[in-house]
N, C-alpha and C positions, 0 to 999 in steps of 0.2 A: 696568490692572484684570483678574487671570486673569480667563476666563470661564467659566463653567458646565461639569462635564465632561461628555462629548459621550454617555455611557453615563446610562440614565433606568433610575436602582434601585431594585427593588421585593422585594416578599417575600422573594423566592429568594434574595436576597445574604445576608438573616441566615441562611440555612442554613450558606451558606460557612463562616460568621465562626463560628457555632455549631461548626461542623467542626475549624478548625481550634483554638477554644478547648479543644475535647476531646481531642483529640489533643497540645494541648503539656502538659497533665497529665499524659502518659505518658513523653514526655521530660523533664521537671522532675525527677521521680522515681529516673534514673537508674539504671536499670533493665538489664540487660544484653539484648541483642537477642535479641528472641522477634517473637511474630505482632502482638503491639501497635505496638512501636516501629519496625516494618516498614508497619505500617499508617498509624502515620503521615508515612512518608516517600511516601506514595504519590502525594500532592498538594501536599509540598514543594520550590518550585520553591529557595527560598533556600539547600538544602543542598547544592546543583551549586554556588555559589561558592566552595567551600573546599574543598580537597585532605581535609577530616575527620579526625573524631577516631578513628574506628573504619576503617581503611584495608583494602580490598578490592581484588580484582580478579576481571572480572567473563570469564567463558566460554560455549561452546555446544554443544553436542550435537547432533547432527542425522542425518539420514537422507543425507547427501549421496553422489553416486557416490564407491566408496572407489577406483574405477578411476583416480581424481583420486588421482597422487601427483607430477607432475613437471611443472611449468610450461614448461619447454625442449620438451617432448611436447606441441604446441598443436592437438592433435587430438580430436575427439568420442569418443576411445577410451582418450583421459588424460585431459588438463587441465579439457577443455570435455563431459567425457563427464556421459549426462545421465539416467542410470536412477537415481533420486535419492528410491527409494521402497524399500522392504523392506529397509533397510540397517540394521545393529545391532552391537553390541558382541560380542555371543557369545548362545547360547542355553544355557539352565540347565533343570534336572527342578527343582520343587514338587510336592512332594504329588500325585507321580502326571501331573503334568499339566507342557508346555510351555511357558516364560517366556521372552520375546527380549528382552535386557538392552537398555534407549534411555539409562542415565546408570548411573553408577556414577563417584563425586567422593568427596574425600575430604572431612570439614569442618575447620572451622567453617563454614558456607556456609549460602546459601537460593535454594531455587529463585525466579527473579522473571516468566517468560513460560514459556508454556506453549502453542505450536503446534501445529494439525496440519490438511491438507487433508483428511483421510477419517477420522477418527474413529471412525466407525461400524464400521467393517472392523479398529479393531482391539482390539475386544475387551473386554476388563478392565482397568484399567491398578493399579498397587500401586505405592505407596510405603515402599520397607524404610528405616528411619530407625537411626541407630548399631549395625547388624550385628545387629539383631533378626531373629528370624526370620518373625515373624508383621508385615505388613505396618500402617501407620497409616492409612493411607486404600486403602480398595478398594471398586473401584464400576465400571461401563459408562463406559470413556473418555469417551464422547460425554456422558453427562450432567454428567461433571466441566467439559468446556469449552462447554456448549449455554448455560450461566447460568439454568437451573432448579431447580436441586438446590442446597438450604444443604450448604456455606457457602459453594459455588461460585456466586455470583447474578450479576446483570447491573447492570449494564453492567462489571463486573469479569471477568464471563467473556460469553462469547456469539459467535455467528456473525453475521460482518461481509463480503460479496463473498464469498459460499462456503468464506472463511476463520476456523476457531476457535480463541479465544485464551481464554486462562487469564493475568489479570495477581494471582492471590492466591498471596500469597509462603509459601514453604514451606519455614521454618528448619531446619538440624538441627545438633546439638553436632559431631558426631565422623566421620558416614559416611549419603551418601544414595544408594539404587540404586532406581531406575525401572522397572519393566517391564510389558509387554505380554501376552495368552495369544495371539492374532491376529498375526499379521507382518505384514500387507501393507500398510504408509502412509504418509505422508508426517511427518516430526514434526522440530519444534524445540526445545530444550528450553534456557533463560536463565539463567544460577546465579550468582552472588555466591561466591567462597572467599575468606572475612577472613585476617587474621594470625592466626597460632597461639596466640597469646596471647587473642585476643578470646573474653570469653564470650558461648555462645550457648545461649539452650533451645529444645529439638525440638519440633517442631510437635505438638499435642496436637490429636484435636476439642474436646475440654472447652477448651479455648482458644479456639476459636472461639464459644462460649456465651458465655466472659468478657470477650471482646472485642466480642459483636454488637453491641452500640453501637455502637464504632467502626465497625466491617463495614458497618452498615446509612447510617454518615454517608459514609462513603468512596463507596458506591453513588450516594448521593443525589448528591453532590460531583458523580462523572461522569454522572452524567443533565443537568446545567447546566454544563459547565467553562466557559464563556464569564460564570459570572457570578462575581463578587470584589468587595470593598471594598476600599478605598483603605486601604493598609497604616497602622499608625497612625503620624501624627508628619508621615505626606507632604502635599506642598502642591503643588497643581496649576498645572503653569507652563503658559501657551496659547501658541500659536507660528502664527497665522496669517498665510500668505504667499500674493503669485502668483510663481510661478517662471519667469521667460519663459523661450522657447525659446533654447539654448545659452546659460545664464543660471545663475549658482546663490546660494542663500540660505543664511545659516547662525546658528546660537545657539548657547549656552555655558551653562552650569551648574556653581557650584562647590562642592567636597568639604569634607572626605571624605562621600560621602554613597552615593547610589547612584541609579539611573534603576529602577524597581520597577515599571513600566508605560508603556505608551504606545499613545494613541488616535489616527487620522488617521482624515478622508474628505478624498475628494479626486473634485474637479471638472472635465474637460477633454472637449474634444472627442470623442476619440479614447481613453474611460476604458482600453481595456485597452493599448492603444500606451504611454499615459501611463505606468502602471504598471509598464514594463518597461523606457520610456527613463528613467524618474526615477530618479537613482542616488543609494542613504544612505549616506552613510559617517559613521561615528562613532570618534573618538579617545580614548582616557583617557592622561591623565598626560604630555600632549606626545608619545606615542611614535604609530609611523604606525597608519592606523586600524585597528581588529580589527573594524568594520562597514563591508563595502563589498557592497552586494545592492540590485539593484534593487529598486524600493521595494513591488511587490506581492509577491515573491519572498521578501521578508526577512520579511514575515507570512502567509506558507504558501500563497501562492493567488498560478497562473501558468498559464495567461495570464489576467489581467482579475480580476473581482470573482467570487468562486468561495464562498458561504456556506460555512460549516462553523466548528466549536467543537471546540477542544481546549485542553488547560491552558496549555500557554504562548502561544499565537497563534489567532486565527480571525479569519472575515468574521461580523459579526451581520448580523438582517435585513433592518436600513436600510442594510447596505454601510457601515457603521462597522469598518476594520482596525483588531485590538488586538494588543498586544504585553503579555506577563507576563514574557519574561525578565526576571531581576534581574541588571542591569549594574552593579558597584561600583566607584567610582574614588575615589583618594586626595587629588587635588587639583582638578582639572576636566575635565568631560566638553563635546567640542566637536562637535557636530552639525553638516554639511554637505549640501545638497539640491542636486543638481546636473541640472539637467535636457536632455537630448541630444535631447529632441524638438526640431520646428520649430514647435511651438504652447506657449501656456503651459500650466501646469499649478497650479491654486489647490487649497492643500492647509490644513486647521483640522487642528492637531495638539494633542494636549494629551499633557506630559510629566510622569508621577509622580515627584517627587522625596524621598526619603525619607534622612532624617537616617542614617549610617552608617558605624562607625568601620573603620579600615582595618586589618588587622591580617598577621601574616607569611605565613600560608596564604593569603592572599585571593587570587580568580584571575579577571582579566578575561577580558569576555562576547566572541565571537565569532560572527559569522556572512557567510560568504563564497561568493559565487556563481560560475561559472563555464559559460559554453555555449560550445558545438560546432555548425556548421552541416553538412551533408551526411557523415554518417558512413556510410562504407561498415560492412556486415553482416558483411561477408566480407572478407577470415578472421577469424574468431571472434578476441575481444581481451578482455584486462583493462582495462578503462575508468577510470582512477583518479578515484576520487569528490576525496580529499584525502589530502595528507602531511604530517604534521608534526614537531616537533620539539620536546623540552620535558616539561614535566609539565603534565597535566591532566584534564578526563573530557570524551570524545564525549557528544553529547546528542543527536541527532537529524541528518535529513538530508530537505528536499524534491526531488523528481525532477518534473520537465517535461517530456517528450517529444512529438514532434510524427511522427508513424508516418504514411508515405505511403499503407499498404494496411491492408486489414482483419485480415491473420495479425497475429500473435501477436508482443508485439517484443521479452518477457520471461522466456524461459528463463535467463537467467542468473541464477548463482549470487554471493552476496556474500561477499568473501573479506577480511579483518580481521586485520592485523599489529599487535601490540601489544609493545612494549618489545624489540626486536630478534627476533621472531618469524621462521624461514626455510620455515615452514607456517603457512597462516593459522588463528590460535585459533579464527576464525568460519568456518565452511563453509557455505554456505548451498542452499537445493534448487529457488530459483528466486525472481528477481524479486519476484515479486507475496507468495511467499511471508514475506519480509523484511519489504514492508509489510503481512504482517497478516491479507493477503485468499487467494485461492488461484483456481487453472482459470480464469486469463486472465478473469476475471466481468467486467464493465462498471458492475456495481450502482455505483451512485455512492452513501458512507456515511462518516461521521463517530464519532467519540472520541476520548474524551479524550487515549488513546495514538495513533492510526493512523489515517489516511481516504486513502478516494479520491476527491476532489472534483469532478473532471472526467473524463469519459470519451465524447467527442464522439460515435463510434460513424460509422455503423454497425460492427460489432464492435469491434475496438480501431483502426479509420481516425482519424487527426486528431490534436486537443491528449487529453491524459489528465494530471493531474496527482496524483500520491500523495505520502506524508507520512508518517515515522514518529519518534517525539520517544521517546529513552532517555531515561526519567524515575528508573522502578525499576531499569532495566535497562542505565543510564548507563556507561562502558566507560571505568575509572582507567588513566591510562599515567601513567610517571615517565620516560621516556626519548623514545620515537618511537610514531608511531601512522600507519597508513597503511589506507586504507579504498579496494578495488575492487571494483566489479560488474563482471562478463561481458556482453560484449556479443552476448547468442544469441538470432536475432532465424529467426523461420520461414523468411522470406525473405534474397532478396538483392539488399538495397535502399540506400537511402542516408537516413538518420533524423538529424535534430537534437535536441538532447538537451539539459538543463540543469540545474545542482544547488546547492543552497543547503544547507551543512554548517552545522552548529550546535555549537559546542561553549566549555568554557572554558578557559583553559590560564596559568600563571605569566607572569610578567612575562622578558621575553628568549626566549620558546619563536619558533619559527618555521612557518611553513607556503607550501606552493607553488600558492596563490592565483595568479593574474597578473591584473593592471589590467585591467579589462572593458575592452573599445573598442566606441567607438559604435557600429560596423557590426554587431555583435555582442547588440546592447540593440532588439534586435526580436523581435517576433513571426513565426516561419517557418511558412510556409503553402505546403501543398500543394494541387494540382488535385484536385476529387475525379473522377475516372476516371466518363468517361462510359460509358452503357448502349451493348450491341451496337446498331448504329445497324440499322432494322427488325423490332427482337425483341419479339415476343408472351412478354414477361414472364409466367411459371408463378405468378406471386405475385400478379399483376392478374389472372390469371381469377377468376372468382366462382366457386365449387362452390355449385351448386343443386342437386346430390343428394349424400350421402353414405351408404353403407348401415350403416357403424359405423366411428368411430375420429374423428380429432380432423384437420381441415385447415387451415394457416395459414401463413404467411408466415414465413419462418427467417430470421434474419442471424446471421453467423458468421464465422469467417477465414477461407474458403473463396472464391476468387476466382468466385462468381458476376457475373454482370450484374446492373449496379445494388446489389451485395451483398446479394442477397435469392433466397431462389429458393421453389418452393410445397413444399409439405412434409405427406404423408399418413403419418398412425402412427396404431395401434390397431388396425388391419384385418386380416382374415384370408382366407384362402383362399376364392374366390366374393363374396368383396364389391366395390364398386365405386364409382365417384367418377365424377360429369358434372362439366363445368368448360363454363362459358361464356365467349364472348371475341369481340369484333369483328373484321372483316374488311372493309378498305374499299372493295377493286373484287371481285368476281364474278367465278371463272375458276376452272381448274384450274392447281394448284402443285404443287413439290416441295417435299414438306417435309421438313426438318430437322431435328432436337432436339438440344438437349446436358440431359443427365443427370445426377444427383448419383448416386455409385456409395458404396458403403460395406459394412460385416460386418455390416450385422444390413437391409439392403434386400431386396427381393423380387424375383420375378418376375411380371409382368405384360402384359397385352393392352394395347395401345389403337385406339379406331378414333375418324373423324373423320364428321363427319354421321349415324353411323348405319354406313358399314363399317369393317371391319378392315381396317388398316393394317400393324399392326406385331403379328403373332401370338404373340410371346413377345420380352421386352424384358428381360432380365437383368442386375440393379442391384446386384449381387454385387461386393465389392472386397475380396479378404484385407485383413486390417491395419491398413486406416486409409480415412479419408474422403478421395472424390478428385472432380474438376468433370471430367467423362469429354467425350473429344471431340465435335465433332457428327457426327451419324450420318443418315444419310438413312432418310427412315421410307419412300419412295415419290413416288408423287403421288395426290392426293384433291382432290376439286369443291367450292370455296366460296362458297359463298351474299356480298352485299353482304349487311352488318350483323352478325346475331349467328348464329355456328357454336360446335357444340359437342365436345369431347374426350371420350370416354367411357375410363377404366381399369378397367381389370377384374382382380384377384387372381390368378395361376394357382397359385404356390406359394413356395418361394424354395430357391435351391442348397442342396446338403448342411449346408455348412460356413457358411450365413448364421443368424443368431440371431433373424429377425425379418422381416417381411411390406412393410418401409417403401416409399413413394416418394416421389421428389423431380426436380421438373425445374425447372431453371434458365428456358427457353426454347425459343422452336421459331421458327424464319424458315421465310418463304413464299418461293419462287422461279418464277417465271413458267415 
């Protein structure tokens, strides 16, 4: 007898049901594409399962470095060029002002995503539709993206992880041009181009009032993307099993039907390794498995259990993993769970099986994993996420990376080729930009469409897990599809990474995913570098006096001992800082120090226990932040127990922009 569903339903689930009913009324009216029909699509995973009645391609405009022209020239001056801001199509004069053109596309079409890392530097954004001389939207770019201004409301729009995204659709009938009047931004715009005879009603602000109820319903659904009710007619099939080490278990379901949801609870001695070492395979209609992924990665979490909620998958607060990808099949679905671990894994699964007719344009669901350990970051390379042939829709990717250093791993751009492209249709501006955040930010966040659910730190050291689901901005392909991501790391090191790609494809489609090997179904681990032996760490010193400004421990991507430094900012010439720290044995010691130097650091005087030992230390460095080489400050007397360093701001280099001070550590040598 099937057991009760693992999900505990609440009143909030009714909200999502109301949303579906509300928007299904729009679909039944058989209207042309407009804001209303596009709002309907925003949480409709079922539409991805067919090639669709309204055919379109998906494209991208971005501020990628235009020096990137030739993949055979694998240099930072060409294919891996990294000046991905302040790049535009052209500059125009409008009403006496300059406007920089970000997008210029023929219709019929629709903008489905707009991202920027620094919209406050973009001035006013304007959307000109259908060759009109006046924009239909004219507002500060930051206001459009921050999620606080109607109709660009949260969480359809908003800032997460320092990345600003809008997913509000902007349909247009004949043409769309987007401009800004301040140029120096990073940006990405994803858009659809429909086949020429598609009837599209262009966006108007009046339509946002007309569909205000539907817009609010989408917003509420996005606030609780893990909440959903069982599809009408669905049967819950429970599968409770303990899979012994080096063993497998299986189950199957008859068609024509669809797996419309999966819930899973996992129990094991080592949960993190269990989720990576237990492989999920799903085959449809006697074909080779189209789902081949470690259990955790399939559900969008790696490594281990990391709570998040997106529309197609997530991990609830009680550690229930869920999938809402729709997986249609004509005759039979076969599920196999293979435990490559040396210990048993207990699984409690619910499969939601929904009756569904099979049609000629129905697509099979795919989710496949690949992983490589110890990848060299030099020379830079395009690392292939996936390649495939046939017809289908690309719908998203999960990336798990293990980084042995604090320096940023993700300068690399996405490069996506569709249907015979010789140059990427999608050329991005950075890995985190593709995943919807920015500035190598370490904030953990979750959203209906994109997530950073793990970033161990400090800075970007250790395990990180990011995902992006292409629900509105899915990428249809008719012949072939290829997705590369540059490996562009700040440091010359070895990294390990794995991806899980999600897509739909017609029968007979092929892909290049290898069968996962047991030795790769593990969680890579790099040792945490030790602090400099004997160092008196700056960030561990106690600030007992500060005349002005803020003193705290700063983490970051620079190679500080223990990944941290003491950072004093906000001071002015004449201000002082007094630090207290212990010394184990009294004596006269040679004092050496490691400071941080940067374009906004000042000139300082240092004294030990009241005696000046460094009359003038200039911490200015042009162009970048560096951790300086150790420098001798001379000898000084120390007492056993508490001692003191006094720092005084003297001024700054003529080219410095501030008076900041940074101390990594000091060393005392008898």
